[in-house]
C-alpha positions in Angstrom: 2.7 33.6 -4.6 4.4 35.0 -1.6 8.0 33.5 -1.0 8.3 31.3 1.9 11.0 31.8 4.5 12.9 28.7 5.4 15.5 30.3 7.5 13.6 29.7 10.7 13.3 25.9 10.0 17.0 25.1 9.9 16.9 22.9 12.8 18.9 19.9 12.2 19.0 17.1 14.8 22.0 16.0 16.6 22.6 12.1 16.6 22.0 11.8 20.2 18.6 13.5 19.8 17.8 11.2 17.0 18.6 8.2 19.1 16.3 9.7 22.0 13.4 10.2 19.3 13.6 6.5 18.3 13.4 5.5 21.9 10.4 7.9 22.6 8.6 6.5 19.7 9.2 2.8 20.7 7.9 3.8 24.1 4.9 5.2 22.6 4.4 2.0 20.5 4.8 -0.2 23.4 1.7 1.6 25.1 -0.4 -0.4 22.3 -2.4 2.9 21.6 -1.7 2.8 17.9 -3.1 -0.8 17.6 -6.6 0.8 18.0 -8.2 1.1 14.5 -10.4 4.1 15.8 -7.2 5.8 16.7 -5.4 5.4 13.4 -8.7 6.4 11.6 -9.0 9.6 13.6 -5.4 10.6 13.0 -5.5 10.1 9.3 -8.9 12.1 9.2 -7.0 15.0 11.1 -4.1 14.7 8.7 -6.3 15.1 5.7 -8.1 18.1 7.3 -4.7 19.7 8.0 -3.4 19.2 4.5 -6.6 20.7 3.1 -6.1 23.7 5.5 -2.5 24.1 4.3 -3.0 23.1 0.6 -2.1 26.4 -0.8 1.2 26.4 1.2 1.9 23.0 -0.2 1.4 24.3 -3.8 3.6 27.2 -3.1 6.3 25.3 -1.9 6.2 22.7 -4.9 6.3 25.8 -7.2 9.3 27.0 -5.3 11.2 23.9 -5.2 10.4 22.3 -8.6 8.5 24.9 -10.7 5.2 22.7 -10.6 2.1 24.5 -11.7 -0.9 24.3 -9.4 -2.6 21.7 -11.6 0.4 19.4 -11.8 1.0 19.8 -8.0 -2.5 18.5 -7.5 -2.6 15.9 -10.1 0.6 14.3 -9.2 1.2 14.9 -5.6 -1.5 16.4 -3.4 -4.7 14.5 -5.0 -3.0 11.2 -4.8 -2.2 11.9 -1.1 -6.0 12.5 -0.4 -6.7 9.2 -2.4 -4.4 7.3 -0.2 -5.9 8.5 3.0 -9.5 7.9 1.7 -8.5 4.5 0.6 -7.2 3.7 4.2 -10.3 5.1 5.8 -12.5 3.0 3.6 -10.5 -0.5 3.7 -8.8 -0.3 7.0 -11.2 -2.6 8.8 -10.9 -5.3 5.9 -7.1 -5.0 5.8 -6.6 -5.1 9.5 -9.0 -8.1 10.1 -7.4 -11.4 11.1 -7.6 -13.9 8.2 -8.7 -17.3 8.9 -6.8 -20.0 7.2 -7.4 -23.7 6.8 -6.0 -26.1 9.5 -4.8 -29.5 8.6 -6.7 -32.4 10.1 -3.6 -33.7 11.8 -3.4 -30.6 13.8 -7.0 -31.1 15.2 -8.3 -29.7 17.6 -6.8 -26.3 16.3 -7.7 -23.0 14.5 -5.3 -21.0 12.4 -5.3 -17.3 11.5 -2.9 -14.5 10.3 -2.8 -11.3 12.1 -1.3 -8.1 10.6 1.0 -6.5 13.4 2.7 -3.2 12.9 6.6 -3.3 13.1 6.8 -0.4 15.5 9.1 2.7 14.9 9.3 3.1 11.2 11.9 5.2 9.3 10.7 6.8 6.0 13.5 8.7 3.9 11.8 10.5 1.0 13.3 12.0 -2.1 13.1 15.6 -3.7 11.4 14.9 -7.0 7.9 14.3 -5.7 8.6 15.6 -2.3 5.0 15.8 -1.0 3.7 12.6 -2.4 6.8 10.5 -1.6 6.8 11.4 2.0 3.1 11.5 2.8 1.9 8.3 0.8 4.4 5.8 2.8 3.7 7.6 6.0 -0.1 7.3 5.5 0.3 3.5 4.9 2.6 3.1 7.8 0.3 4.8 10.1 -2.7 2.9 8.8 -0.8 -0.2 9.7 -0.5 1.0 13.2 3.3 2.1 13.4 5.0 5.3 14.6 7.0 7.2 12.0 10.1 9.1 11.8 10.0 11.0 8.4 13.2 12.3 6.9 12.3 14.4 3.8 15.0 15.7 1.4 17.0 18.8 2.0 16.9 19.6 -1.7 13.2 20.3 -1.7 13.5 22.6 1.3 10.3 24.5 1.1 8.2 21.4 0.7 10.1 19.6 3.6 9.3 22.5 6.0 5.5 22.7 4.9 5.4 19.0 5.6 6.9 19.5 9.0 4.2 22.2 9.8 1.6 19.9 8.8 2.9 17.0 11.0 3.4 19.0 14.1 -0.4 20.2 13.9 -1.5 16.6 14.0 0.9 14.3 15.8 3.1 14.5 18.9 6.6 13.7 18.3 6.2 10.4 20.0 3.9 9.3 17.2 5.4 11.0 14.0 8.4 13.3 13.8 10.0 15.1 10.9 13.8 15.2 10.9 15.3 17.8 8.7 18.8 18.0 7.4 21.1 16.4 4.7 23.4 13.5 4.3 24.8 13.7 8.0 21.3 13.2 9.3 20.6 10.4 6.7 23.6 8.5 8.0 22.6 8.8 11.7 19.2 7.7 11.0 20.2 4.6 8.9 22.2 3.3 11.7 19.3 3.5 14.5 17.8 0.4 15.7 14.4 1.3 14.3 12.0 -1.5 13.5 11.7 -0.9 9.7 13.2 1.3 7.0 11.5 2.7 3.9 13.9 4.4 1.6 13.2 6.1 -1.8 16.3 7.4 -3.8 19.1 6.1 -5.8 20.4 2.7 -6.2 23.8 3.9 -4.7 22.5 5.1 -1.7 20.1 2.2 -1.4 23.1 0.1 -1.2 24.2 2.1 1.9 20.9 1.8 3.5 21.1 -2.2 3.1 24.4 -2.3 4.8 23.4 0.0 7.6 20.4 -1.9 8.1 22.2 -5.2 8.4 23.8 -3.9 11.6 20.4 -4.4 13.5 18.8 -6.9 10.9 16.2 -4.1 10.2 13.7 -5.1 7.5 13.9 -2.7 4.6 11.9 -1.4 1.5 14.1 0.1 -1.2 12.3 2.2 -3.9 15.1 3.0 -6.3 15.3 3.8 -10.1 17.0 3.0 -13.2 16.9 3.5 -17.0 13.3 2.8 -17.9 13.0 2.1 -21.6 10.2 2.6 -24.1 9.8 0.4 -27.2 7.7 1.5 -30.2 7.4 -1.2 -32.7 6.3 -1.1 -36.4 2.6 -1.8 -35.6 1.6 1.3 -33.8 -0.4 4.6 -33.4 2.5 6.8 -33.8 0.5 10.0 -32.9 -0.9 8.5 -29.6 2.5 7.1 -28.8 4.2 10.5 -29.2 1.8 12.2 -27.0 2.1 9.8 -24.3 5.9 9.7 -24.4 6.2 13.4 -24.2 3.9 13.3 -21.2 5.7 10.5 -19.5 9.2 11.9 -20.2 8.9 15.6 -19.6 6.6 15.7 -16.7 8.4 17.4 -13.7 11.1 18.2 -16.2 12.0 14.7 -16.5 12.6 14.2 -12.9 10.3 11.3 -12.3 11.7 7.8 -11.1 9.4 5.9 -13.9 10.0 8.6 -16.6 10.7 7.3 -20.1 14.4 7.2 -19.9 15.1 6.5 -23.6 13.0 5.1 -26.6 13.8 2.2 -28.8 11.9 2.6 -32.1 11.7 0.2 -35.0 14.0 1.5 -37.9 10.9 1.8 -40.4 9.2 4.3 -37.9 12.1 6.3 -36.5 11.9 9.4 -38.8 8.0 9.4 -38.4 8.2 9.0 -34.6 10.7 11.8 -34.2 8.4 14.3 -36.2 5.5 13.4 -34.1 7.4 13.8 -30.8 8.7 17.2 -32.0 5.1 18.0 -32.8 3.9 17.0 -29.4 6.6 18.9 -27.7 5.7 22.1 -29.5 1.9 21.5 -28.3 2.6 20.5 -24.8 5.7 22.6 -24.1 5.7 25.8 -26.4 8.5 27.7 -24.3 10.6 27.4 -21.3 8.2 29.2 -19.1 5.9 26.1 -18.9 8.6 23.7 -18.1 9.4 22.7 -14.4 12.8 23.5 -13.1 15.9 21.1 -12.2 16.0 20.9 -8.5 19.5 22.8 -8.0 22.6 24.0 -9.6 24.5 20.7 -9.1 21.8 18.5 -11.0 21.3 21.2 -13.5 25.0 21.0 -14.5 24.8 17.2 -14.5 21.8 17.2 -17.0 23.3 19.9 -19.1 26.7 18.0 -19.5 24.7 15.1 -21.2 23.8 17.3 -24.0 27.3 16.8 -25.7 26.7 12.8 -25.7 24.6 12.7 -29.0 23.1 14.5 -31.9 20.5 17.0 -30.8 17.5 16.7 -33.1 15.2 19.2 -31.3 15.5 21.4 -28.4 18.8 21.8 -26.4 18.1 25.3 -25.0 18.6 26.1 -21.3 18.4 29.0 -18.8 21.1 28.7 -16.2 19.4 31.4 -14.0 16.0 29.7 -13.9 17.5 26.0 -14.0 15.3 25.1 -16.8 16.3 23.0 -19.8 14.1 22.7 -22.7 12.7 19.2 -23.8 15.4 17.8 -25.9 15.3 15.0 -28.5 18.7 13.2 -29.3 19.8 10.6 -31.5 23.1 9.0 -32.5 24.0 8.7 -28.7 27.5 7.9 -28.1 28.0 4.4 -26.9 29.0 4.1 -23.3 28.6 7.9 -22.7 26.8 9.2 -19.4 23.9 9.5 -21.5 23.8 6.0 -22.8 24.5 4.3 -19.4 23.1 6.5 -16.5 19.7 7.4 -15.5 19.1 10.8 -17.0 16.5 12.3 -14.6 16.0 15.3 -16.8 14.3 16.4 -19.9 16.6 14.9 -22.4 15.2 12.0 -24.6 17.6 9.8 -26.4 16.3 7.8 -29.4 17.6 4.4 -30.5 16.6 2.4 -33.4 16.2 -1.5 -33.6 15.2 -4.1 -36.2 14.5 -7.4 -34.4 11.9 -7.2 -31.3 13.0 -10.5 -29.9 16.7 -9.5 -30.0 15.9 -6.2 -28.4 14.0 -7.8 -25.6 16.6 -10.2 -24.9 19.2 -7.4 -24.8 17.3 -5.3 -22.4 16.5 -8.2 -20.3 20.2 -8.7 -19.7 20.7 -5.1 -18.4 19.9 -4.0 -14.8 16.2 -4.4 -14.4 14.4 -1.0 -14.6 11.8 0.4 -12.4 9.2 0.6 -15.4 9.2 -0.3 -18.8 6.7 0.6 -21.7 5.8 -0.6 -25.0 3.5 0.8 -27.8 2.2 -1.9 -30.2 -0.9 -3.2 -31.7 0.9 -6.6 -32.2 -0.8 -9.2 -29.7 2.2 -11.4 -29.8 4.7 -8.6 -28.9 2.2 -7.3 -26.2 2.0 -10.8 -24.5 5.7 -11.5 -24.8 6.5 -8.1 -23.3 3.9 -8.4 -20.5 4.8 -12.0 -19.5 8.6 -12.2 -20.0 10.3 -8.7 -19.7 11.6 -8.1 -16.0 11.0 -4.7 -14.5 9.2 -3.1 -11.5 5.9 -2.3 -13.5 5.0 -1.5 -16.9 2.5 0.0 -19.2 1.3 -1.0 -22.7 0.3 1.8 -25.0 0.8 4.3 -22.1 3.5 5.7 -19.9 3.9 6.0 -16.0 0.1 6.0 -15.2 0.4 2.5 -13.7 1.7 4.3 -10.5 -1.5 6.2 -10.3 -3.7 3.1 -9.8 -3.8 2.5 -6.1 -4.9 -1.1 -6.6 -1.6 -1.9 -8.4 1.5 -2.6 -6.3 4.3 -0.2 -7.0 7.9 -1.1 -6.6 11.3 -2.2 -8.3 13.1 -5.4 -9.1 16.6 -6.2 -8.0 18.6 -3.1 -9.0 15.5 -0.8 -9.1 14.1 -1.7 -5.7 13.1 -4.2 -3.0 9.5 -4.6 -2.0 6.5 -2.6 -3.1 3.6 -0.4 -1.6 0.4 1.5 -2.6 -3.0 0.7 -1.2 -3.3 -2.7 0.3 0.2 -3.5 -0.7 1.4 -0.6 1.5 -0.5 -1.8 4.5 1.2 -5.3 3.9 4.5 -3.6 3.4 4.5 -1.9 6.8 2.9 -4.8 8.6 4.3 -8.2 9.8 2.1 -11.1 8.9 2.0 -13.1 12.3 0.8 -16.7 12.0 -1.3 -17.9 15.0 -2.3 -21.6 15.8 -4.6 -21.7 18.6 -5.2 -25.2 20.1 -7.9 -26.5 22.4 -7.0 -27.2 26.0 -9.7 -29.7 26.4 -8.4 -32.4 24.1 -4.7 -33.4 23.3 -4.2 -36.2 20.8 -1.1 -38.4 21.8 0.1 -39.1 18.3 3.2 -36.8 18.0 4.6 -37.6 21.4 7.0 -40.4 22.3 7.0 -43.2 22.6 6.6 -43.8 18.8 4.7 -46.7 17.8 3.8 -48.6 14.5 0.2 -47.4 15.1 1.2 -43.8 15.4 3.5 -44.1 12.6 0.7 -45.4 10.3 -1.5 -42.6 11.4 1.0 -40.0 10.7 1.6 -41.6 7.1 -2.1 -41.5 6.5 -2.3 -37.7 7.0 1.1 -36.8 5.5 1.6 -38.4 2.2 
């Protein structure tokens, strides 16, 4: 692939221009043009067509930023974006249709309904690990809901960010959708704008900053964060299947996935066998460093590499500083309270812990910060039911890893420390809409019951209906 030059795109936006952009988008929104479903659909169709036209450039950018091979780029990013557009085109009429709800008899003669109305100017700040998907998917759902969008992609994944900018500029005027490039300075300027909603994907630490900034204008926010997503393997399990799915869910994108298996808790009786099976699967799926994705940049590479000393390496541990690649690595006997033990890893290192009591393990994990995802491998129906019904996390899989986020019919989002709010499919449409309640009363008849003067007769009628 030809190397993209990004020097021509270093057009960072001054705070005053950002403020003017917000005003421009609010003016566009106030024309009510985006309320038209036909307008929304047409723009989504144009967006899909432009992505298809520039798909090779997207693939090239993802390779340059993260070392993603063509199939992985399509499977984990581009294809899911197409699915999001198709879902909205198919279901938008139904999602946007006002919903009739019952009206109590004491409100006669009236009718009640709920109308989904867009917020207005929406700010979407996306991360670098899945830079195309996590920029486009929330943008698609915001546009389907009738909003204008200011999109701030990550400066770390610069090649992908600038292809996104090229795509957006081919389809939308800046008053409808605009891409703001830059780093922390631009992020801070955007967070403090009087936009109508903020959608942020990133770390819990920055999520706290977003929440504080949004409080200045009481802006509604959605936070898609992260955390240490555990995987439990009990003693009643298909170990070969578990190992294959754990390796897939951990080392995809070099471990830089917000719902990646962060660490594994395996029943003591199965620990040795599971380690052997995981090592076997690593050899099959990742025979050498060449097939691994790369860590996004030198700073993140050094952080992940520094974690290698926090335990005993069972398998792997090799790295290439020039290519920013780290081999899939199994680690046991992790040092208590070390960075590897306490922090989200976000890299291809897999700590293995052992446990004996399932109930005790679930209780201990439930008292930790709630993760974005959690996984269980088991044939034990009681364990599965207990895990599904009681364990607090954003989302989960049983006998699988990470693929719950690929189902557009499931909501995706975190819980407490790992996020606020959810999206995907209809949940994304709802996330970018305000559910407006409407009570329409007849002007032909007005019952005197609620008005003064109050009488015993009126009181008796009220008590009849409200009891």
